[in-house]
N, CA, C and O atoms as a Maestro MAE file, in Angstrom:
{
 s_m_m2io_version
 :::
 2.0.0
}

f_m_ct {
 s_m_title
 :::
 protein
 m_atom[220] {
  # First column is atom index #
  i_m_mmod_type
  r_m_x_coord
  r_m_y_coord
  r_m_z_coord
  i_m_residue_number
  s_m_chain_name
  s_m_pdb_residue_name
  s_m_pdb_atom_name
  i_m_atomic_number
  :::
  1 25 -43.133 34.263 27.892 1 A "MET " " N  " 7
  2 3 -42.344 35.316 27.294 1 A "MET " " CA " 6
  3 2 -43.028 35.755 26.001 1 A "MET " " C  " 6
  4 15 -43.541 34.929 25.246 1 A "MET " " O  " 8
  5 25 -43.028 37.047 25.761 2 A "LEU " " N  " 7
  6 3 -43.612 37.614 24.560 2 A "LEU " " CA " 6
  7 2 -42.507 37.862 23.539 2 A "LEU " " C  " 6
  8 15 -41.521 38.538 23.831 2 A "LEU " " O  " 8
  9 25 -42.679 37.311 22.342 3 A "VAL " " N  " 7
  10 3 -41.720 37.504 21.249 3 A "VAL " " CA " 6
  11 2 -42.391 38.439 20.246 3 A "VAL " " C  " 6
  12 15 -43.567 38.262 19.928 3 A "VAL " " O  " 8
  13 25 -41.654 39.437 19.745 4 A "PHE " " N  " 7
  14 3 -42.260 40.389 18.822 4 A "PHE " " CA " 6
  15 2 -41.273 40.830 17.755 4 A "PHE " " C  " 6
  16 15 -40.057 40.762 17.938 4 A "PHE " " O  " 8
  17 25 -41.827 41.284 16.632 5 A "GLU " " N  " 7
  18 3 -41.052 41.845 15.525 5 A "GLU " " CA " 6
  19 2 -41.895 42.920 14.859 5 A "GLU " " C  " 6
  20 15 -43.121 42.924 14.971 5 A "GLU " " O  " 8
  21 25 -41.226 43.829 14.167 6 A "TYR " " N  " 7
  22 3 -41.881 44.965 13.529 6 A "TYR " " CA " 6
  23 2 -41.844 44.833 12.010 6 A "TYR " " C  " 6
  24 15 -41.083 44.034 11.464 6 A "TYR " " O  " 8
  25 25 -42.683 45.632 11.329 7 A "GLY " " N  " 7
  26 3 -42.672 45.678 9.878 7 A "GLY " " CA " 6
  27 2 -43.429 46.884 9.357 7 A "GLY " " C  " 6
  28 15 -44.206 47.505 10.082 7 A "GLY " " O  " 8
  29 25 -43.193 47.211 8.083 8 A "LYS " " N  " 7
  30 3 -43.897 48.329 7.441 8 A "LYS " " CA " 6
  31 2 -45.349 47.960 7.153 8 A "LYS " " C  " 6
  32 15 -46.232 48.818 7.154 8 A "LYS " " O  " 8
  33 25 -45.584 46.657 6.906 9 A "THR " " N  " 7
  34 3 -46.933 46.156 6.665 9 A "THR " " CA " 6
  35 2 -47.219 45.044 7.664 9 A "THR " " C  " 6
  36 15 -46.308 44.537 8.319 9 A "THR " " O  " 8
  37 25 -48.486 44.667 7.777 10 A "LYS " " N  " 7
  38 3 -48.848 43.569 8.683 10 A "LYS " " CA " 6
  39 2 -48.156 42.279 8.243 10 A "LYS " " C  " 6
  40 15 -47.652 41.522 9.072 10 A "LYS " " O  " 8
  41 25 -48.135 42.039 6.936 11 A "GLN " " N  " 7
  42 3 -47.515 40.823 6.413 11 A "GLN " " CA " 6
  43 2 -46.013 40.804 6.682 11 A "GLN " " C  " 6
  44 15 -45.461 39.757 7.018 11 A "GLN " " O  " 8
  45 25 -45.354 41.937 6.540 12 A "GLU " " N  " 7
  46 3 -43.915 42.009 6.811 12 A "GLU " " CA " 6
  47 2 -43.627 41.754 8.289 12 A "GLU " " C  " 6
  48 15 -42.655 41.077 8.624 12 A "GLU " " O  " 8
  49 25 -44.456 42.285 9.162 13 A "ALA " " N  " 7
  50 3 -44.274 42.052 10.600 13 A "ALA " " CA " 6
  51 2 -44.416 40.561 10.919 13 A "ALA " " C  " 6
  52 15 -43.629 40.017 11.695 13 A "ALA " " O  " 8
  53 25 -45.411 39.899 10.327 14 A "LEU " " N  " 7
  54 3 -45.587 38.455 10.524 14 A "LEU " " CA " 6
  55 2 -44.413 37.669 9.961 14 A "LEU " " C  " 6
  56 15 -43.940 36.719 10.586 14 A "LEU " " O  " 8
  57 25 -43.946 38.059 8.791 15 A "SER " " N  " 7
  58 3 -42.812 37.388 8.170 15 A "SER " " CA " 6
  59 2 -41.560 37.521 9.030 15 A "SER " " C  " 6
  60 15 -40.830 36.549 9.228 15 A "SER " " O  " 8
  61 25 -41.315 38.717 9.535 16 A "ASN " " N  " 7
  62 3 -40.157 38.941 10.407 16 A "ASN " " CA " 6
  63 2 -40.269 38.121 11.688 16 A "ASN " " C  " 6
  64 15 -39.272 37.604 12.190 16 A "ASN " " O  " 8
  65 25 -41.494 38.005 12.217 17 A "LEU " " N  " 7
  66 3 -41.711 37.199 13.419 17 A "LEU " " CA " 6
  67 2 -41.450 35.721 13.126 17 A "LEU " " C  " 6
  68 15 -40.853 35.023 13.946 17 A "LEU " " O  " 8
  69 25 -41.889 35.244 11.970 18 A "CYS " " N  " 7
  70 3 -41.637 33.849 11.564 18 A "CYS " " CA " 6
  71 2 -40.142 33.563 11.527 18 A "CYS " " C  " 6
  72 15 -39.683 32.553 12.059 18 A "CYS " " O  " 8
  73 25 -39.401 34.438 10.909 19 A "ILE " " N  " 7
  74 3 -37.949 34.268 10.799 19 A "ILE " " CA " 6
  75 2 -37.315 34.227 12.185 19 A "ILE " " C  " 6
  76 15 -36.457 33.388 12.460 19 A "ILE " " O  " 8
  77 25 -37.740 35.133 13.049 20 A "LYS " " N  " 7
  78 3 -37.196 35.175 14.411 20 A "LYS " " CA " 6
  79 2 -37.531 33.890 15.173 20 A "LYS " " C  " 6
  80 15 -36.680 33.350 15.880 20 A "LYS " " O  " 8
  81 25 -38.757 33.402 15.035 21 A "MET " " N  " 7
  82 3 -39.168 32.178 15.741 21 A "MET " " CA " 6
  83 2 -38.350 30.977 15.262 21 A "MET " " C  " 6
  84 15 -37.929 30.155 16.075 21 A "MET " " O  " 8
  85 25 -38.125 30.872 13.972 22 A "ILE " " N  " 7
  86 3 -37.357 29.751 13.421 22 A "ILE " " CA " 6
  87 2 -35.915 29.795 13.902 22 A "ILE " " C  " 6
  88 15 -35.343 28.762 14.251 22 A "ILE " " O  " 8
  89 25 -35.328 30.980 13.921 23 A "ARG " " N  " 7
  90 3 -33.919 31.115 14.318 23 A "ARG " " CA " 6
  91 2 -33.698 30.999 15.822 23 A "ARG " " C  " 6
  92 15 -32.764 30.329 16.262 23 A "ARG " " O  " 8
  93 25 -34.546 31.645 16.609 24 A "GLU " " N  " 7
  94 3 -34.300 31.738 18.049 24 A "GLU " " CA " 6
  95 2 -35.085 30.733 18.893 24 A "GLU " " C  " 6
  96 15 -34.680 30.415 20.011 24 A "GLU " " O  " 8
  97 25 -36.198 30.235 18.370 25 A "TYR " " N  " 7
  98 3 -37.043 29.302 19.124 25 A "TYR " " CA " 6
  99 2 -37.462 28.125 18.237 25 A "TYR " " C  " 6
  100 15 -38.656 27.903 18.037 25 A "TYR " " O  " 8
  101 25 -36.498 27.369 17.703 26 A "PRO " " N  " 7
  102 3 -36.830 26.308 16.743 26 A "PRO " " CA " 6
  103 2 -37.686 25.179 17.326 26 A "PRO " " C  " 6
  104 15 -38.352 24.469 16.572 26 A "PRO " " O  " 8
  105 25 -37.681 25.001 18.629 27 A "ASP " " N  " 7
  106 3 -38.449 23.913 19.241 27 A "ASP " " CA " 6
  107 2 -39.868 24.317 19.625 27 A "ASP " " C  " 6
  108 15 -40.656 23.472 20.051 27 A "ASP " " O  " 8
  109 25 -40.198 25.582 19.480 28 A "GLU " " N  " 7
  110 3 -41.540 26.060 19.832 28 A "GLU " " CA " 6
  111 2 -42.520 25.811 18.686 28 A "GLU " " C  " 6
  112 15 -42.173 25.949 17.513 28 A "GLU " " O  " 8
  113 25 -43.735 25.445 19.043 29 A "SER " " N  " 7
  114 3 -44.806 25.300 18.068 29 A "SER " " CA " 6
  115 2 -45.310 26.706 17.728 29 A "SER " " C  " 6
  116 15 -45.744 27.439 18.617 29 A "SER " " O  " 8
  117 25 -45.254 27.083 16.457 30 A "PHE " " N  " 7
  118 3 -45.623 28.439 16.059 30 A "PHE " " CA " 6
  119 2 -46.459 28.425 14.793 30 A "PHE " " C  " 6
  120 15 -46.182 27.677 13.856 30 A "PHE " " O  " 8
  121 25 -47.482 29.260 14.778 31 A "SER " " N  " 7
  122 3 -48.313 29.461 13.600 31 A "SER " " CA " 6
  123 2 -48.643 30.948 13.508 31 A "SER " " C  " 6
  124 15 -48.899 31.594 14.524 31 A "SER " " O  " 8
  125 25 -48.636 31.484 12.305 32 A "THR " " N  " 7
  126 3 -48.968 32.900 12.155 32 A "THR " " CA " 6
  127 2 -50.419 33.160 12.563 32 A "THR " " C  " 6
  128 15 -50.771 34.292 12.894 32 A "THR " " O  " 8
  129 25 -51.260 32.128 12.543 33 A "ASP " " N  " 7
  130 3 -52.649 32.281 12.986 33 A "ASP " " CA " 6
  131 2 -52.725 32.600 14.478 33 A "ASP " " C  " 6
  132 15 -53.696 33.198 14.941 33 A "ASP " " O  " 8
  133 25 -51.705 32.200 15.222 34 A "SER " " N  " 7
  134 3 -51.671 32.425 16.669 34 A "SER " " CA " 6
  135 2 -51.037 33.767 17.039 34 A "SER " " C  " 6
  136 15 -51.091 34.181 18.197 34 A "SER " " O  " 8
  137 25 -50.447 34.433 16.077 35 A "ALA " " N  " 7
  138 3 -49.772 35.712 16.337 35 A "ALA " " CA " 6
  139 2 -50.779 36.862 16.269 35 A "ALA " " C  " 6
  140 15 -51.761 36.802 15.530 35 A "ALA " " O  " 8
  141 25 -50.519 37.888 17.039 36 A "LYS " " N  " 7
  142 3 -51.358 39.082 17.052 36 A "LYS " " CA " 6
  143 2 -50.585 40.217 16.385 36 A "LYS " " C  " 6
  144 15 -49.435 40.478 16.738 36 A "LYS " " O  " 8
  145 25 -51.215 40.894 15.420 37 A "VAL " " N  " 7
  146 3 -50.579 42.030 14.741 37 A "VAL " " CA " 6
  147 2 -51.346 43.296 15.103 37 A "VAL " " C  " 6
  148 15 -52.570 43.353 14.979 37 A "VAL " " O  " 8
  149 25 -50.612 44.305 15.549 38 A "SER " " N  " 7
  150 3 -51.227 45.565 15.981 38 A "SER " " CA " 6
  151 2 -50.521 46.755 15.344 38 A "SER " " C  " 6
  152 15 -49.364 46.667 14.933 38 A "SER " " O  " 8
  153 25 -51.251 47.878 15.271 39 A "ASP " " N  " 7
  154 3 -50.626 49.140 14.864 39 A "ASP " " CA " 6
  155 2 -49.595 49.505 15.909 39 A "ASP " " C  " 6
  156 15 -49.791 49.250 17.097 39 A "ASP " " O  " 8
  157 25 -48.495 50.102 15.471 40 A "TYR " " N  " 7
  158 3 -47.449 50.472 16.421 40 A "TYR " " CA " 6
  159 2 -46.960 51.896 16.199 40 A "TYR " " C  " 6
  160 15 -47.052 52.730 17.100 40 A "TYR " " O  " 8
  161 25 -46.444 52.182 15.011 41 A "GLY " " N  " 7
  162 3 -45.818 53.485 14.766 41 A "GLY " " CA " 6
  163 2 -46.643 54.356 13.849 41 A "GLY " " C  " 6
  164 15 -47.815 54.086 13.584 41 A "GLY " " O  " 8
  165 25 -46.007 55.404 13.373 42 A "ASN " " N  " 7
  166 3 -46.653 56.338 12.454 42 A "ASN " " CA " 6
  167 2 -46.662 55.778 11.040 42 A "ASN " " C  " 6
  168 15 -45.842 54.930 10.690 42 A "ASN " " O  " 8
  169 25 -47.602 56.263 10.231 43 A "GLU " " N  " 7
  170 3 -47.665 55.837 8.842 43 A "GLU " " CA " 6
  171 2 -46.360 56.172 8.139 43 A "GLU " " C  " 6
  172 15 -45.811 57.258 8.324 43 A "GLU " " O  " 8
  173 25 -45.859 55.233 7.325 44 A "GLY " " N  " 7
  174 3 -44.600 55.436 6.617 44 A "GLY " " CA " 6
  175 2 -43.386 55.008 7.415 44 A "GLY " " C  " 6
  176 15 -42.271 54.993 6.894 44 A "GLY " " O  " 8
  177 25 -43.590 54.665 8.661 45 A "SER " " N  " 7
  178 3 -42.490 54.241 9.528 45 A "SER " " CA " 6
  179 2 -42.085 52.804 9.215 45 A "SER " " C  " 6
  180 15 -42.917 52.005 8.784 45 A "SER " " O  " 8
  181 25 -40.808 52.470 9.429 46 A "ASP " " N  " 7
  182 3 -40.349 51.087 9.269 46 A "ASP " " CA " 6
  183 2 -40.964 50.183 10.332 46 A "ASP " " C  " 6
  184 15 -41.035 48.967 10.158 46 A "ASP " " O  " 8
  185 25 -41.401 50.776 11.418 47 A "LYS " " N  " 7
  186 3 -42.012 50.020 12.513 47 A "LYS " " CA " 6
  187 2 -43.489 50.397 12.637 47 A "LYS " " C  " 6
  188 15 -43.947 50.786 13.711 47 A "LYS " " O  " 8
  189 25 -44.226 50.280 11.541 48 A "ARG " " N  " 7
  190 3 -45.648 50.651 11.499 48 A "ARG " " CA " 6
  191 2 -46.511 49.636 12.240 48 A "ARG " " C  " 6
  192 15 -47.484 50.012 12.895 48 A "ARG " " O  " 8
  193 25 -46.166 48.353 12.144 49 A "TYR " " N  " 7
  194 3 -46.933 47.280 12.785 49 A "TYR " " CA " 6
  195 2 -46.019 46.427 13.648 49 A "TYR " " C  " 6
  196 15 -44.818 46.334 13.397 49 A "TYR " " O  " 8
  197 25 -46.600 45.806 14.667 50 A "VAL " " N  " 7
  198 3 -45.859 44.882 15.519 50 A "VAL " " CA " 6
  199 2 -46.633 43.564 15.552 50 A "VAL " " C  " 6
  200 15 -47.847 43.547 15.756 50 A "VAL " " O  " 8
  201 25 -45.908 42.460 15.347 51 A "ALA " " N  " 7
  202 3 -46.479 41.116 15.450 51 A "ALA " " CA " 6
  203 2 -45.964 40.504 16.743 51 A "ALA " " C  " 6
  204 15 -44.767 40.557 17.025 51 A "ALA " " O  " 8
  205 25 -46.872 39.921 17.534 52 A "GLU " " N  " 7
  206 3 -46.519 39.372 18.843 52 A "GLU " " CA " 6
  207 2 -46.964 37.921 18.954 52 A "GLU " " C  " 6
  208 15 -47.986 37.517 18.400 52 A "GLU " " O  " 8
  209 25 -46.168 37.150 19.683 53 A "PHE " " N  " 7
  210 3 -46.503 35.749 19.931 53 A "PHE " " CA " 6
  211 2 -46.056 35.381 21.335 53 A "PHE " " C  " 6
  212 15 -44.925 35.670 21.726 53 A "PHE " " O  " 8
  213 25 -46.939 34.744 22.092 54 A "GLN " " N  " 7
  214 3 -46.622 34.324 23.457 54 A "GLN " " CA " 6
  215 2 -45.960 32.949 23.429 54 A "GLN " " C  " 6
  216 15 -46.558 31.977 22.968 54 A "GLN " " O  " 8
  217 25 -44.719 32.871 23.925 55 A "VAL " " N  " 7
  218 3 -43.969 31.601 23.975 55 A "VAL " " CA " 6
  219 2 -44.160 30.983 25.334 55 A "VAL " " C  " 6
  220 15 -43.622 29.909 25.605 55 A "VAL " " O  " 8
  :::
 }
 m_bond[219] {
  # First column is bond index #
  i_m_from
  i_m_to
  i_m_order
  :::
  1 1 2 1
  2 2 3 1
  3 3 4 2
  4 3 5 1
  5 5 6 1
  6 6 7 1
  7 7 8 2
  8 7 9 1
  9 9 10 1
  10 10 11 1
  11 11 12 2
  12 11 13 1
  13 13 14 1
  14 14 15 1
  15 15 16 2
  16 15 17 1
  17 17 18 1
  18 18 19 1
  19 19 20 2
  20 19 21 1
  21 21 22 1
  22 22 23 1
  23 23 24 2
  24 23 25 1
  25 25 26 1
  26 26 27 1
  27 27 28 2
  28 27 29 1
  29 29 30 1
  30 30 31 1
  31 31 32 2
  32 31 33 1
  33 33 34 1
  34 34 35 1
  35 35 36 2
  36 35 37 1
  37 37 38 1
  38 38 39 1
  39 39 40 2
  40 39 41 1
  41 41 42 1
  42 42 43 1
  43 43 44 2
  44 43 45 1
  45 45 46 1
  46 46 47 1
  47 47 48 2
  48 47 49 1
  49 49 50 1
  50 50 51 1
  51 51 52 2
  52 51 53 1
  53 53 54 1
  54 54 55 1
  55 55 56 2
  56 55 57 1
  57 57 58 1
  58 58 59 1
  59 59 60 2
  60 59 61 1
  61 61 62 1
  62 62 63 1
  63 63 64 2
  64 63 65 1
  65 65 66 1
  66 66 67 1
  67 67 68 2
  68 67 69 1
  69 69 70 1
  70 70 71 1
  71 71 72 2
  72 71 73 1
  73 73 74 1
  74 74 75 1
  75 75 76 2
  76 75 77 1
  77 77 78 1
  78 78 79 1
  79 79 80 2
  80 79 81 1
  81 81 82 1
  82 82 83 1
  83 83 84 2
  84 83 85 1
  85 85 86 1
  86 86 87 1
  87 87 88 2
  88 87 89 1
  89 89 90 1
  90 90 91 1
  91 91 92 2
  92 91 93 1
  93 93 94 1
  94 94 95 1
  95 95 96 2
  96 95 97 1
  97 97 98 1
  98 98 99 1
  99 99 100 2
  100 99 101 1
  101 101 102 1
  102 102 103 1
  103 103 104 2
  104 103 105 1
  105 105 106 1
  106 106 107 1
  107 107 108 2
  108 107 109 1
  109 109 110 1
  110 110 111 1
  111 111 112 2
  112 111 113 1
  113 113 114 1
  114 114 115 1
  115 115 116 2
  116 115 117 1
  117 117 118 1
  118 118 119 1
  119 119 120 2
  120 119 121 1
  121 121 122 1
  122 122 123 1
  123 123 124 2
  124 123 125 1
  125 125 126 1
  126 126 127 1
  127 127 128 2
  128 127 129 1
  129 129 130 1
  130 130 131 1
  131 131 132 2
  132 131 133 1
  133 133 134 1
  134 134 135 1
  135 135 136 2
  136 135 137 1
  137 137 138 1
  138 138 139 1
  139 139 140 2
  140 139 141 1
  141 141 142 1
  142 142 143 1
  143 143 144 2
  144 143 145 1
  145 145 146 1
  146 146 147 1
  147 147 148 2
  148 147 149 1
  149 149 150 1
  150 150 151 1
  151 151 152 2
  152 151 153 1
  153 153 154 1
  154 154 155 1
  155 155 156 2
  156 155 157 1
  157 157 158 1
  158 158 159 1
  159 159 160 2
  160 159 161 1
  161 161 162 1
  162 162 163 1
  163 163 164 2
  164 163 165 1
  165 165 166 1
  166 166 167 1
  167 167 168 2
  168 167 169 1
  169 169 170 1
  170 170 171 1
  171 171 172 2
  172 171 173 1
  173 173 174 1
  174 174 175 1
  175 175 176 2
  176 175 177 1
  177 177 178 1
  178 178 179 1
  179 179 180 2
  180 179 181 1
  181 181 182 1
  182 182 183 1
  183 183 184 2
  184 183 185 1
  185 185 186 1
  186 186 187 1
  187 187 188 2
  188 187 189 1
  189 189 190 1
  190 190 191 1
  191 191 192 2
  192 191 193 1
  193 193 194 1
  194 194 195 1
  195 195 196 2
  196 195 197 1
  197 197 198 1
  198 198 199 1
  199 199 200 2
  200 199 201 1
  201 201 202 1
  202 202 203 1
  203 203 204 2
  204 203 205 1
  205 205 206 1
  206 206 207 1
  207 207 208 2
  208 207 209 1
  209 209 210 1
  210 210 211 1
  211 211 212 2
  212 211 213 1
  213 213 214 1
  214 214 215 1
  215 215 216 2
  216 215 217 1
  217 217 218 1
  218 218 219 1
  219 219 220 2
  :::
 }
}
């Protein structure tokens, strides 16, 4: 399963993904080094970047 979160910056997207992983998948081994961050939306958008992690 692919878990993802969005953010205005790459760091915010990773931070949001961390929070989601801790809350929804506390037993999964997770590291931000294993997450992939990609461009997603338009510049200035709240969903500018997406961070993804394969569970």
